PyMOL Python script that loads the backbone (N, CA, C, O; Angstrom):
from pymol import cmd

cmd.read_pdbstr("""\
ATOM      1  N   MET A   1       0.844  -1.183   0.000  1.00  0.00           N
ATOM      2  CA  MET A   1       0.000   0.000   0.000  1.00  0.00           C
ATOM      3  C   MET A   1       0.884   1.238   0.000  1.00  0.00           C
ATOM      4  O   MET A   1       1.858   1.312   0.749  1.00  0.00           O
ATOM      5  N   LYS A   2       0.547   2.201  -0.833  1.00  0.00           N
ATOM      6  CA  LYS A   2       1.289   3.456  -0.892  1.00  0.00           C
ATOM      7  C   LYS A   2       0.654   4.448   0.067  1.00  0.00           C
ATOM      8  O   LYS A   2      -0.517   4.806  -0.063  1.00  0.00           O
ATOM      9  N   LEU A   3       1.458   4.885   1.038  1.00  0.00           N
ATOM     10  CA  LEU A   3       0.979   5.838   2.033  1.00  0.00           C
ATOM     11  C   LEU A   3       1.304   7.261   1.599  1.00  0.00           C
ATOM     12  O   LEU A   3       2.240   7.479   0.830  1.00  0.00           O
ATOM     13  N   PRO A   4       0.536   8.225   2.088  1.00  0.00           N
ATOM     14  CA  PRO A   4       0.844   9.625   1.784  1.00  0.00           C
ATOM     15  C   PRO A   4       2.256   9.981   2.271  1.00  0.00           C
ATOM     16  O   PRO A   4       2.678   9.529   3.335  1.00  0.00           O
ATOM     17  N   GLN A   5       2.975  10.781   1.499  1.00  0.00           N
ATOM     18  CA  GLN A   5       4.327  11.181   1.865  1.00  0.00           C
ATOM     19  C   GLN A   5       4.355  12.412   2.757  1.00  0.00           C
ATOM     20  O   GLN A   5       5.271  12.569   3.565  1.00  0.00           O
ATOM     21  N   ASP A   6       3.379  13.272   2.623  1.00  0.00           N
ATOM     22  CA  ASP A   6       3.300  14.469   3.450  1.00  0.00           C
ATOM     23  C   ASP A   6       2.949  14.064   4.884  1.00  0.00           C
ATOM     24  O   ASP A   6       1.949  13.378   5.093  1.00  0.00           O
ATOM     25  N   PRO A   7       3.750  14.472   5.878  1.00  0.00           N
ATOM     26  CA  PRO A   7       3.498  14.050   7.261  1.00  0.00           C
ATOM     27  C   PRO A   7       2.117  14.418   7.793  1.00  0.00           C
ATOM     28  O   PRO A   7       1.528  13.643   8.546  1.00  0.00           O
ATOM     29  N   MET A   8       1.589  15.577   7.421  1.00  0.00           N
ATOM     30  CA  MET A   8       0.275  15.983   7.923  1.00  0.00           C
ATOM     31  C   MET A   8      -0.841  15.136   7.318  1.00  0.00           C
ATOM     32  O   MET A   8      -1.796  14.776   8.006  1.00  0.00           O
ATOM     33  N   ILE A   9      -0.720  14.825   6.051  1.00  0.00           N
ATOM     34  CA  ILE A   9      -1.717  13.966   5.406  1.00  0.00           C
ATOM     35  C   ILE A   9      -1.597  12.541   5.938  1.00  0.00           C
ATOM     36  O   ILE A   9      -2.604  11.869   6.164  1.00  0.00           O
ATOM     37  N   LEU A  10      -0.362  12.086   6.138  1.00  0.00           N
ATOM     38  CA  LEU A  10      -0.142  10.760   6.725  1.00  0.00           C
ATOM     39  C   LEU A  10      -0.740  10.688   8.121  1.00  0.00           C
ATOM     40  O   LEU A  10      -1.399   9.706   8.462  1.00  0.00           O
ATOM     41  N   LEU A  11      -0.521  11.708   8.925  1.00  0.00           N
ATOM     42  CA  LEU A  11      -1.087  11.761  10.276  1.00  0.00           C
ATOM     43  C   LEU A  11      -2.603  11.642  10.228  1.00  0.00           C
ATOM     44  O   LEU A  11      -3.194  10.849  10.961  1.00  0.00           O
ATOM     45  N   SER A  12      -3.221  12.423   9.375  1.00  0.00           N
ATOM     46  CA  SER A  12      -4.674  12.391   9.252  1.00  0.00           C
ATOM     47  C   SER A  12      -5.162  11.014   8.807  1.00  0.00           C
ATOM     48  O   SER A  12      -6.122  10.477   9.359  1.00  0.00           O
ATOM     49  N   TYR A  13      -4.496  10.452   7.810  1.00  0.00           N
ATOM     50  CA  TYR A  13      -4.890   9.134   7.294  1.00  0.00           C
ATOM     51  C   TYR A  13      -4.776   8.058   8.375  1.00  0.00           C
ATOM     52  O   TYR A  13      -5.719   7.301   8.605  1.00  0.00           O
ATOM     53  N   ILE A  14      -3.614   7.995   9.037  1.00  0.00           N
ATOM     54  CA  ILE A  14      -3.380   6.956  10.053  1.00  0.00           C
ATOM     55  C   ILE A  14      -4.349   7.110  11.215  1.00  0.00           C
ATOM     56  O   ILE A  14      -4.947   6.126  11.651  1.00  0.00           O
ATOM     57  N   ASN A  15      -4.513   8.325  11.725  1.00  0.00           N
ATOM     58  CA  ASN A  15      -5.430   8.512  12.853  1.00  0.00           C
ATOM     59  C   ASN A  15      -6.876   8.189  12.482  1.00  0.00           C
ATOM     60  O   ASN A  15      -7.625   7.668  13.308  1.00  0.00           O
ATOM     61  N   THR A  16      -7.265   8.489  11.266  1.00  0.00           N
ATOM     62  CA  THR A  16      -8.624   8.141  10.818  1.00  0.00           C
ATOM     63  C   THR A  16      -8.796   6.628  10.750  1.00  0.00           C
ATOM     64  O   THR A  16      -9.815   6.093  11.186  1.00  0.00           O
ATOM     65  N   GLN A  17      -7.799   5.944  10.202  1.00  0.00           N
ATOM     66  CA  GLN A  17      -7.856   4.481  10.136  1.00  0.00           C
ATOM     67  C   GLN A  17      -7.920   3.877  11.540  1.00  0.00           C
ATOM     68  O   GLN A  17      -8.698   2.958  11.792  1.00  0.00           O
ATOM     69  N   LEU A  18      -7.101   4.398  12.444  1.00  0.00           N
ATOM     70  CA  LEU A  18      -7.095   3.896  13.823  1.00  0.00           C
ATOM     71  C   LEU A  18      -8.446   4.131  14.490  1.00  0.00           C
ATOM     72  O   LEU A  18      -8.971   3.247  15.167  1.00  0.00           O
ATOM     73  N   ARG A  19      -8.996   5.299  14.303  1.00  0.00           N
ATOM     74  CA  ARG A  19     -10.289   5.626  14.926  1.00  0.00           C
ATOM     75  C   ARG A  19     -11.422   4.766  14.377  1.00  0.00           C
ATOM     76  O   ARG A  19     -12.267   4.282  15.130  1.00  0.00           O
ATOM     77  N   ASP A  20     -11.432   4.582  13.064  1.00  0.00           N
ATOM     78  CA  ASP A  20     -12.586   3.947  12.427  1.00  0.00           C
ATOM     79  C   ASP A  20     -12.505   2.426  12.293  1.00  0.00           C
ATOM     80  O   ASP A  20     -13.537   1.756  12.249  1.00  0.00           O
ATOM     81  N   PHE A  21     -11.290   1.875  12.228  1.00  0.00           N
ATOM     82  CA  PHE A  21     -11.198   0.465  11.859  1.00  0.00           C
ATOM     83  C   PHE A  21     -10.301  -0.415  12.721  1.00  0.00           C
ATOM     84  O   PHE A  21     -10.471  -1.634  12.718  1.00  0.00           O
ATOM     85  N   TYR A  22      -9.354   0.157  13.458  1.00  0.00           N
ATOM     86  CA  TYR A  22      -8.346  -0.677  14.129  1.00  0.00           C
ATOM     87  C   TYR A  22      -8.233  -0.370  15.617  1.00  0.00           C
ATOM     88  O   TYR A  22      -8.375   0.774  16.048  1.00  0.00           O
ATOM     89  N   GLN A  23      -7.975  -1.408  16.379  1.00  0.00           N
ATOM     90  CA  GLN A  23      -7.832  -1.295  17.825  1.00  0.00           C
ATOM     91  C   GLN A  23      -6.425  -0.852  18.250  1.00  0.00           C
ATOM     92  O   GLN A  23      -6.224  -0.409  19.381  1.00  0.00           O
ATOM     93  N   SER A  24      -5.459  -0.976  17.338  1.00  0.00           N
ATOM     94  CA  SER A  24      -4.080  -0.620  17.673  1.00  0.00           C
ATOM     95  C   SER A  24      -3.281  -0.332  16.408  1.00  0.00           C
ATOM     96  O   SER A  24      -3.694  -0.681  15.302  1.00  0.00           O
ATOM     97  N   LEU A  25      -2.137   0.305  16.591  1.00  0.00           N
ATOM     98  CA  LEU A  25      -1.240   0.560  15.463  1.00  0.00           C
ATOM     99  C   LEU A  25      -0.697  -0.749  14.910  1.00  0.00           C
ATOM    100  O   LEU A  25      -0.542  -0.890  13.697  1.00  0.00           O
ATOM    101  N   ASP A  26      -0.407  -1.703  15.778  1.00  0.00           N
ATOM    102  CA  ASP A  26       0.068  -3.015  15.321  1.00  0.00           C
ATOM    103  C   ASP A  26      -0.956  -3.686  14.412  1.00  0.00           C
ATOM    104  O   ASP A  26      -0.602  -4.242  13.372  1.00  0.00           O
ATOM    105  N   GLU A  27      -2.212  -3.632  14.804  1.00  0.00           N
ATOM    106  CA  GLU A  27      -3.282  -4.243  14.006  1.00  0.00           C
ATOM    107  C   GLU A  27      -3.399  -3.552  12.646  1.00  0.00           C
ATOM    108  O   GLU A  27      -3.540  -4.218  11.620  1.00  0.00           O
ATOM    109  N   LEU A  28      -3.340  -2.232  12.636  1.00  0.00           N
ATOM    110  CA  LEU A  28      -3.408  -1.486  11.378  1.00  0.00           C
ATOM    111  C   LEU A  28      -2.261  -1.887  10.454  1.00  0.00           C
ATOM    112  O   LEU A  28      -2.480  -2.178   9.278  1.00  0.00           O
ATOM    113  N   CYS A  29      -1.042  -1.901  10.982  1.00  0.00           N
ATOM    114  CA  CYS A  29       0.134  -2.220  10.165  1.00  0.00           C
ATOM    115  C   CYS A  29       0.076  -3.641   9.619  1.00  0.00           C
ATOM    116  O   CYS A  29       0.421  -3.883   8.463  1.00  0.00           O
ATOM    117  N   LYS A  30      -0.359  -4.570  10.449  1.00  0.00           N
ATOM    118  CA  LYS A  30      -0.465  -5.962   9.998  1.00  0.00           C
ATOM    119  C   LYS A  30      -1.526  -6.103   8.902  1.00  0.00           C
ATOM    120  O   LYS A  30      -1.303  -6.771   7.892  1.00  0.00           O
ATOM    121  N   SER A  31      -2.663  -5.475   9.111  1.00  0.00           N
ATOM    122  CA  SER A  31      -3.758  -5.580   8.155  1.00  0.00           C
ATOM    123  C   SER A  31      -3.420  -4.936   6.809  1.00  0.00           C
ATOM    124  O   SER A  31      -3.759  -5.475   5.756  1.00  0.00           O
ATOM    125  N   LEU A  32      -2.754  -3.784   6.849  1.00  0.00           N
ATOM    126  CA  LEU A  32      -2.428  -3.064   5.618  1.00  0.00           C
ATOM    127  C   LEU A  32      -1.057  -3.428   5.061  1.00  0.00           C
ATOM    128  O   LEU A  32      -0.636  -2.915   4.024  1.00  0.00           O
ATOM    129  N   ASN A  33      -0.363  -4.328   5.773  1.00  0.00           N
ATOM    130  CA  ASN A  33       0.967  -4.775   5.357  1.00  0.00           C
ATOM    131  C   ASN A  33       1.920  -3.588   5.160  1.00  0.00           C
ATOM    132  O   ASN A  33       2.544  -3.430   4.111  1.00  0.00           O
ATOM    133  N   ILE A  34       2.006  -2.764   6.205  1.00  0.00           N
ATOM    134  CA  ILE A  34       2.906  -1.609   6.178  1.00  0.00           C
ATOM    135  C   ILE A  34       3.871  -1.690   7.351  1.00  0.00           C
ATOM    136  O   ILE A  34       3.582  -2.327   8.365  1.00  0.00           O
ATOM    137  N   ASN A  35       5.015  -1.040   7.205  1.00  0.00           N
ATOM    138  CA  ASN A  35       6.072  -1.084   8.202  1.00  0.00           C
ATOM    139  C   ASN A  35       5.783  -0.089   9.332  1.00  0.00           C
ATOM    140  O   ASN A  35       5.757   1.122   9.110  1.00  0.00           O
ATOM    141  N   LYS A  36       5.571  -0.602  10.520  1.00  0.00           N
ATOM    142  CA  LYS A  36       5.239   0.227  11.681  1.00  0.00           C
ATOM    143  C   LYS A  36       6.348   1.218  11.992  1.00  0.00           C
ATOM    144  O   LYS A  36       6.074   2.387  12.264  1.00  0.00           O
ATOM    145  N   GLU A  37       7.595   0.767  11.955  1.00  0.00           N
ATOM    146  CA  GLU A  37       8.719   1.639  12.306  1.00  0.00           C
ATOM    147  C   GLU A  37       8.831   2.828  11.360  1.00  0.00           C
ATOM    148  O   GLU A  37       9.184   3.925  11.792  1.00  0.00           O
ATOM    149  N   GLN A  38       8.542   2.632  10.098  1.00  0.00           N
ATOM    150  CA  GLN A  38       8.599   3.742   9.141  1.00  0.00           C
ATOM    151  C   GLN A  38       7.538   4.794   9.456  1.00  0.00           C
ATOM    152  O   GLN A  38       7.806   5.993   9.371  1.00  0.00           O
ATOM    153  N   ILE A  39       6.345   4.350   9.817  1.00  0.00           N
ATOM    154  CA  ILE A  39       5.277   5.285  10.169  1.00  0.00           C
ATOM    155  C   ILE A  39       5.650   6.041  11.440  1.00  0.00           C
ATOM    156  O   ILE A  39       5.541   7.266  11.500  1.00  0.00           O
ATOM    157  N   VAL A  40       6.089   5.305  12.450  1.00  0.00           N
ATOM    158  CA  VAL A  40       6.457   5.928  13.721  1.00  0.00           C
ATOM    159  C   VAL A  40       7.586   6.932  13.505  1.00  0.00           C
ATOM    160  O   VAL A  40       7.548   8.034  14.054  1.00  0.00           O
ATOM    161  N   GLN A  41       8.577   6.568  12.722  1.00  0.00           N
ATOM    162  CA  GLN A  41       9.716   7.447  12.472  1.00  0.00           C
ATOM    163  C   GLN A  41       9.287   8.705  11.708  1.00  0.00           C
ATOM    164  O   GLN A  41       9.675   9.814  12.072  1.00  0.00           O
ATOM    165  N   LYS A  42       8.501   8.535  10.670  1.00  0.00           N
ATOM    166  CA  LYS A  42       8.068   9.683   9.866  1.00  0.00           C
ATOM    167  C   LYS A  42       7.228  10.647  10.695  1.00  0.00           C
ATOM    168  O   LYS A  42       7.429  11.859  10.631  1.00  0.00           O
ATOM    169  N   LEU A  43       6.290  10.116  11.470  1.00  0.00           N
ATOM    170  CA  LEU A  43       5.438  10.988  12.273  1.00  0.00           C
ATOM    171  C   LEU A  43       6.195  11.564  13.475  1.00  0.00           C
ATOM    172  O   LEU A  43       5.899  12.673  13.919  1.00  0.00           O
ATOM    173  N   SER A  44       7.152  10.827  13.992  1.00  0.00           N
ATOM    174  CA  SER A  44       7.995  11.331  15.074  1.00  0.00           C
ATOM    175  C   SER A  44       8.824  12.524  14.597  1.00  0.00           C
ATOM    176  O   SER A  44       8.998  13.498  15.330  1.00  0.00           O
ATOM    177  N   SER A  45       9.331  12.444  13.376  1.00  0.00           N
ATOM    178  CA  SER A  45      10.127  13.547  12.834  1.00  0.00           C
ATOM    179  C   SER A  45       9.281  14.808  12.638  1.00  0.00           C
ATOM    180  O   SER A  45       9.820  15.911  12.549  1.00  0.00           O
ATOM    181  N   ALA A  46       7.968  14.648  12.570  1.00  0.00           N
ATOM    182  CA  ALA A  46       7.050  15.783  12.448  1.00  0.00           C
ATOM    183  C   ALA A  46       6.528  16.220  13.821  1.00  0.00           C
ATOM    184  O   ALA A  46       5.703  17.129  13.915  1.00  0.00           O
ATOM    185  N   GLY A  47       7.018  15.560  14.893  1.00  0.00           N
ATOM    186  CA  GLY A  47       6.639  15.954  16.244  1.00  0.00           C
ATOM    187  C   GLY A  47       5.489  15.181  16.857  1.00  0.00           C
ATOM    188  O   GLY A  47       4.936  15.609  17.870  1.00  0.00           O
ATOM    189  N   TYR A  48       5.115  14.055  16.274  1.00  0.00           N
ATOM    190  CA  TYR A  48       3.985  13.268  16.774  1.00  0.00           C
ATOM    191  C   TYR A  48       4.454  11.936  17.332  1.00  0.00           C
ATOM    192  O   TYR A  48       5.413  11.341  16.840  1.00  0.00           O
ATOM    193  N   LYS A  49       3.768  11.482  18.357  1.00  0.00           N
ATOM    194  CA  LYS A  49       4.100  10.216  19.007  1.00  0.00           C
ATOM    195  C   LYS A  49       2.816   9.415  19.170  1.00  0.00           C
ATOM    196  O   LYS A  49       1.754   9.967  19.455  1.00  0.00           O
ATOM    197  N   TYR A  50       2.932   8.100  18.983  1.00  0.00           N
ATOM    198  CA  TYR A  50       1.758   7.233  19.134  1.00  0.00           C
ATOM    199  C   TYR A  50       1.422   7.065  20.606  1.00  0.00           C
ATOM    200  O   TYR A  50       2.296   6.766  21.420  1.00  0.00           O
ATOM    201  N   ASN A  51       0.155   7.256  20.944  1.00  0.00           N
ATOM    202  CA  ASN A  51      -0.347   7.049  22.293  1.00  0.00           C
ATOM    203  C   ASN A  51      -1.272   5.841  22.234  1.00  0.00           C
ATOM    204  O   ASN A  51      -2.383   5.926  21.710  1.00  0.00           O
ATOM    205  N   ALA A  52      -0.806   4.708  22.778  1.00  0.00           N
ATOM    206  CA  ALA A  52      -1.582   3.462  22.717  1.00  0.00           C
ATOM    207  C   ALA A  52      -2.897   3.572  23.495  1.00  0.00           C
ATOM    208  O   ALA A  52      -3.904   2.993  23.088  1.00  0.00           O
ATOM    209  N   GLY A  53      -2.895   4.298  24.592  1.00  0.00           N
ATOM    210  CA  GLY A  53      -4.110   4.449  25.384  1.00  0.00           C
ATOM    211  C   GLY A  53      -5.224   5.178  24.632  1.00  0.00           C
ATOM    212  O   GLY A  53      -6.403   4.857  24.778  1.00  0.00           O
ATOM    213  N   LEU A  54      -4.833   6.150  23.836  1.00  0.00           N
ATOM    214  CA  LEU A  54      -5.802   6.897  23.020  1.00  0.00           C
ATOM    215  C   LEU A  54      -5.941   6.312  21.627  1.00  0.00           C
ATOM    216  O   LEU A  54      -6.866   6.657  20.892  1.00  0.00           O
ATOM    217  N   ASN A  55      -5.014   5.420  21.260  1.00  0.00           N
ATOM    218  CA  ASN A  55      -4.953   4.790  19.940  1.00  0.00           C
ATOM    219  C   ASN A  55      -4.913   5.837  18.817  1.00  0.00           C
ATOM    220  O   ASN A  55      -5.677   5.791  17.853  1.00  0.00           O
ATOM    221  N   LYS A  56      -3.978   6.782  18.997  1.00  0.00           N
ATOM    222  CA  LYS A  56      -3.769   7.794  17.953  1.00  0.00           C
ATOM    223  C   LYS A  56      -2.426   8.475  18.159  1.00  0.00           C
ATOM    224  O   LYS A  56      -1.828   8.404  19.232  1.00  0.00           O
ATOM    225  N   PHE A  57      -1.972   9.129  17.113  1.00  0.00           N
ATOM    226  CA  PHE A  57      -0.768   9.931  17.189  1.00  0.00           C
ATOM    227  C   PHE A  57      -1.161  11.311  17.693  1.00  0.00           C
ATOM    228  O   PHE A  57      -2.128  11.908  17.217  1.00  0.00           O
ATOM    229  N   ILE A  58      -0.404  11.809  18.657  1.00  0.00           N
ATOM    230  CA  ILE A  58      -0.680  13.147  19.199  1.00  0.00           C
ATOM    231  C   ILE A  58       0.605  13.957  19.235  1.00  0.00           C
ATOM    232  O   ILE A  58       0.595  15.113  19.657  1.00  0.00           O
TER     233      ILE A  58
END
""", "prot")
cmd.dss("prot")
cmd.show_as("cartoon", "prot")
cmd.util.cbc("prot")
cmd.orient("prot")
């Protein structure tokens, strides 16, 4: 799956997927066959961190 390259669009896409369809980031990555570390790294470089309790990047 090709993910958005822009960090803000990626943030919006991932958080929407987490809110609407997945219980965790691990579940989302497994289902969509995407690399979790790449998402975490890209969003971290934009100042966002995954919060498992809220199940979203903040």
